[in-house]
C-alpha positions as CSV (number, residue, x, y, z in Angstrom):
1,M,31.2,-14.4,29.8
2,P,27.6,-12.0,29.4
3,H,25.4,-13.3,26.8
4,H,24.0,-11.5,23.9
5,T,20.9,-11.9,22.3
6,Y,20.3,-9.9,19.8
7,H,16.7,-9.4,19.0
8,R,15.3,-8.0,15.6
9,S,11.8,-7.0,16.0
10,H,13.4,-2.9,15.9
11,R,13.6,-4.0,12.3
12,S,9.7,-4.7,11.9
13,G,8.6,-1.3,10.6
14,W,11.2,-0.5,8.2
15,L,12.0,-3.8,7.2
16,R,8.3,-4.8,5.9
17,A,7.9,-1.5,4.2
18,A,11.2,-2.4,2.5
19,V,10.7,-6.0,1.7
20,M,7.3,-5.5,0.6
21,G,8.3,-2.3,-1.8
22,A,11.1,-4.3,-3.5
23,N,9.4,-7.4,-3.9
24,D,6.0,-5.1,-5.6
25,G,8.9,-3.7,-7.5
26,I,10.5,-6.6,-9.0
27,V,7.8,-8.8,-9.5
28,S,4.8,-6.2,-11.1
29,T,7.4,-4.6,-13.0
30,A,8.8,-8.1,-15.0
31,S,5.0,-9.1,-15.0
32,L,4.5,-5.8,-16.4
33,I,7.0,-6.6,-18.7
34,I,6.3,-9.7,-19.9
35,G,2.7,-9.0,-20.5
36,V,3.6,-6.3,-23.4
37,A,6.6,-8.5,-24.6
38,A,3.7,-11.4,-24.7
39,A,1.6,-9.2,-26.8
40,H,3.8,-8.9,-30.0
41,A,4.4,-5.2,-28.9
42,A,8.5,-3.1,-30.1
43,H,11.5,-3.0,-27.4
44,A,10.6,0.3,-27.4
45,D,7.0,-0.1,-26.6
46,I,8.4,-2.4,-23.7
47,I,10.9,-0.3,-22.3
48,L,8.2,2.1,-21.8
49,A,5.6,0.4,-20.1
50,G,8.4,-1.0,-18.0
51,A,9.7,2.9,-17.1
52,A,6.2,4.1,-17.0
53,G,5.1,1.2,-14.1
54,L,8.7,1.4,-12.2
55,V,7.5,5.6,-11.5
56,A,3.7,4.9,-11.2
57,G,4.4,2.1,-8.9
58,A,7.0,3.7,-6.9
59,M,4.7,7.3,-5.7
60,S,1.6,4.5,-5.1
61,M,4.3,2.6,-2.9
62,A,5.2,6.1,-1.5
63,A,2.2,7.5,-1.1
64,G,0.1,4.4,0.3
65,E,2.7,3.2,3.2
66,Y,2.6,7.3,4.5
67,V,-1.3,7.1,4.3
68,S,-1.8,3.7,6.0
69,V,0.5,4.2,8.3
70,S,0.3,7.9,9.6
71,S,-3.7,6.6,10.0
72,Q,-2.1,4.2,13.1
73,S,0.3,6.7,13.6
74,D,-3.0,8.8,14.8
75,T,-4.3,6.1,16.4
76,E,-1.4,5.9,18.2
77,K,-1.4,9.6,19.6
78,A,-5.3,9.3,20.0
79,D,-5.1,6.4,22.2
80,L,-1.5,7.9,24.0
81,E,-3.7,11.1,24.6
82,L,-7.1,9.4,25.8
83,E,-4.2,7.3,28.6
84,R,-2.3,10.7,29.7
85,T,-5.3,12.4,30.6
86,A,-6.9,8.8,32.2
87,I,-3.4,9.7,34.5
88,D,-3.8,13.7,35.5
89,E,-7.8,13.0,35.8
90,N,-7.1,9.5,38.2
91,F,-4.3,8.4,38.5
92,E,-5.0,5.8,41.5
93,Y,-6.7,3.9,39.5
94,E,-4.5,3.9,36.7
95,Q,-2.0,3.3,39.3
96,N,-4.5,-0.4,40.3
97,E,-5.0,-0.9,37.0
98,L,-0.9,-1.0,35.6
99,A,-0.8,-3.4,39.2
100,E,-3.8,-5.9,38.2
101,I,-1.5,-6.2,34.5
102,Y,1.3,-7.0,36.2
103,E,-0.9,-9.5,38.7
104,E,-2.4,-10.9,35.0
105,R,1.4,-11.8,34.0
106,G,2.2,-13.3,37.0
107,L,3.4,-11.3,39.8
108,D,1.9,-11.6,42.9
109,P,-0.3,-8.5,44.5
110,D,2.7,-6.8,46.8
111,L,4.8,-6.9,43.6
112,A,3.1,-5.8,41.4
113,R,1.4,-2.8,43.0
114,Q,5.3,-2.2,44.2
115,V,6.5,-2.1,40.5
116,A,3.6,-0.2,39.1
117,E,3.8,2.6,41.7
118,Q,8.1,2.0,40.7
119,L,6.8,2.7,37.0
120,M,3.9,5.5,37.3
121,D,6.8,7.3,40.0
122,H,9.4,7.2,36.7
123,D,7.1,7.3,33.5
124,S,3.5,6.7,34.1
125,L,2.4,7.4,29.8
126,G,5.3,5.7,29.3
127,A,4.2,2.9,31.4
128,H,0.7,2.6,30.8
129,A,1.4,3.6,26.8
130,R,4.1,-0.1,26.7
131,D,2.2,-2.8,29.1
132,E,-1.8,-1.1,29.0
133,L,-1.8,0.2,25.0
134,G,1.2,-2.2,23.4
135,I,3.1,0.8,22.1
136,I,6.7,0.5,21.7
137,D,8.9,3.8,21.1
138,R,11.1,1.1,18.7
139,I,8.8,-0.5,17.0
140,R,5.8,2.4,16.2
141,A,4.5,3.7,12.5
142,R,6.9,5.8,11.4
143,P,5.5,7.5,8.2
144,T,7.7,9.0,6.4
145,Q,10.4,6.5,7.1
146,A,7.9,3.6,5.7
147,A,7.2,6.3,2.8
148,L,10.6,6.5,1.8
149,S,11.8,3.2,2.3
150,S,9.1,1.5,-0.1
151,A,9.3,4.1,-2.8
152,A,13.1,3.4,-2.6
153,T,13.0,-0.3,-3.1
154,F,10.5,-0.6,-5.0
155,T,12.3,1.5,-7.2
156,L,15.6,-0.5,-6.9
157,G,13.5,-4.0,-7.6
158,A,11.7,-2.5,-10.8
159,A,14.9,-1.3,-12.1
160,L,16.2,-5.2,-12.0
161,P,13.9,-6.2,-14.5
162,L,13.9,-3.4,-16.4
163,L,17.4,-3.1,-17.3
164,T,17.3,-6.5,-17.9
165,A,14.9,-5.9,-20.4
166,W,16.9,-2.8,-21.9
167,F,20.1,-5.4,-22.7
168,V,18.5,-8.3,-24.0
169,P,17.2,-8.6,-27.9
170,V,13.7,-8.2,-28.0
171,T,13.4,-12.1,-28.5
172,Q,14.6,-13.3,-25.5
173,V,13.3,-10.5,-23.8
174,I,10.3,-13.0,-21.4
175,F,12.8,-15.8,-20.7
176,A,15.4,-13.5,-19.6
177,V,13.1,-11.2,-17.8
178,A,11.5,-14.5,-16.1
179,V,14.6,-16.3,-15.0
180,L,15.9,-12.9,-13.7
181,T,13.2,-12.0,-11.9
182,V,13.5,-15.5,-10.2
183,I,16.4,-15.1,-9.1
184,F,16.1,-11.8,-7.9
185,L,13.4,-12.8,-5.6
186,A,14.8,-15.5,-4.4
187,V,17.9,-13.9,-3.2
188,L,15.1,-10.9,-1.7
189,G,13.7,-14.2,0.0
190,G,16.5,-14.7,1.5
191,L,17.9,-11.3,2.5
192,A,14.9,-10.9,4.0
193,A,14.6,-13.9,5.9
194,R,18.0,-12.9,7.1
195,A,17.4,-9.6,8.3
196,G,14.3,-10.7,10.4
197,G,15.6,-14.0,12.0
198,A,13.0,-16.1,10.0
199,P,13.9,-19.8,7.8
200,I,15.8,-18.8,4.4
201,G,13.7,-21.3,3.0
202,T,9.9,-20.3,3.6
203,G,11.3,-16.6,2.7
204,I,12.5,-17.4,-1.3
205,I,9.4,-20.2,-1.6
206,R,7.5,-17.6,-0.3
207,V,8.0,-14.8,-2.2
208,T,9.4,-17.1,-5.3
209,F,5.4,-18.3,-5.7
210,W,3.8,-15.7,-5.5
211,G,6.0,-13.5,-8.2
212,V,6.0,-16.4,-10.7
213,L,2.0,-17.1,-10.2
214,A,2.0,-13.5,-11.7
215,M,4.1,-13.4,-14.5
216,A,2.7,-16.8,-16.0
217,L,-1.0,-14.8,-15.0
218,T,0.6,-11.2,-17.4
219,A,2.0,-13.5,-20.0
220,L,-1.2,-15.1,-20.5
221,V,-3.1,-11.5,-20.5
222,G,-0.3,-10.4,-23.1
223,M,-0.8,-13.8,-25.1
224,L,-4.8,-13.0,-25.3
225,F,-4.7,-9.8,-26.4
226,G,-1.7,-10.2,-28.6
227,V,-3.5,-12.9,-30.7
228,S,-6.5,-10.9,-30.6
229,A,-4.7,-7.8,-32.6
């Protein structure tokens, strides 16, 4: 039977943005809620702080991802334009350059030359983009996709600790949000690792560790300000 290997590298762009958005949503909102609750704030103030953090965080994630990925996209476009000009002005030199790349990867000179010639005849810019510049279409920078993924997943992630704080009594907010946030982060880490083909245990540990650390530090800050108040 024919064997088909299922690769996951095409997911790298949106998966990174989605995981980062969800993780930031959970951690930042949970930490904010716990910090405010540790300062002995009223239940309504805790919810208000969490809701404000959700909206601000989602917009910040969207803007940050769009700007950073747009910069990457601009660089890719500039490199492609330079390569297009180089091919137009000195086709033979660029073909030799491509052949040398294939030789370095293990092809004998004659075969490397034949491969370079055929690829240049088929799609000269595409061949150089892929093999010289390392720009592959399926993982190219897509600013809008990254921004929307980050904002949406941040909102979903932030909604989890916010809803938890909404439905539990104020005296139980810190404990409930902390425990459920660890569970949420563990699930997120496991799902992200599975989607990316990485070890699930490693994904869970690295996500929950930083989440617990963030919540502990903000709880400390909240207690210090609460006592001083």
